[in-house]
C-alpha angles and dihedrals in degrees: 000000000000093000090048090056090049090052088052090053091049090053093047090051089051091053089048089055090051095051097040113123098183129058093231090053090050092052091048091051090049089051090052091048091051091047089054089049089053092050091049094051091043090051090051090049091053091048098045097033091224114158091203091059090053089054092047092048090052090051091050090053096047100039106030103028099036117014103039095046088047092052092047092048088050090054089054091051095044098050095031090227118191114262093230112098095208096244117210089183120037120241095255094054090040091056091049090052091049091051090049091049089050091052092048088049089054092050091050093045092051089058094059105027123057113242091234089071091070099167094047090047093050092045093052092046092051093044093049091046090052091050092051092044091052090052090049091052090052091051099043104041122075100199115094093223091055090053090051089053090049089055091049090051089053089052091051088054092051091048092050090051091050092049095046104036103032098027091247134318120274108292098242091046088055092050091050090049092052090050092049091051092049092050089046092056092047090052091047090051091054093042095049091046092052093046090051091049092052101038102021091231142055098216105132092203088069089063089076088083089067092065116110 
């Protein structure tokens, strides 16, 4: 029951990311999503008594729920980016799309997981919905930082699926993945800062003017 409630919180956080209109709200929703991911992995660690899962849950908390949101918020402060995300699709339609993607995720999950395995089914539905929602954010938001957060939401969905369906990825693969994500965010911070210095904005739609 506890893990099911955490999955519900993870899905709500995903919807909050989809409907966010300001970059700070999007970062806060990603932090909440990552915190729910930490609680889910920590709950699995308590249930299965796996030391590796305790380590992974601690890494999720430190890296995804604390460090990455801190770095992204620092980018916002450093470059004084506008709060507006540059929505291509308004929040109401975005929420409708997210709900539709969640339903389609449920239909797909039912075809490969037996309904009797309720927790695994719910975990896969939520993870797939988060992956699709992250992709939707990348496609429907013009600000580079929003697209980065969409990619991170997709990664959270993949991680949740690995933890729920396969009982977690191999430990060293998880460590390598965390390291890759951390390096990715550092590179993005430098890249966005340089782009903002050169072009005075990080709106990707403005890049169309660079086409020949």
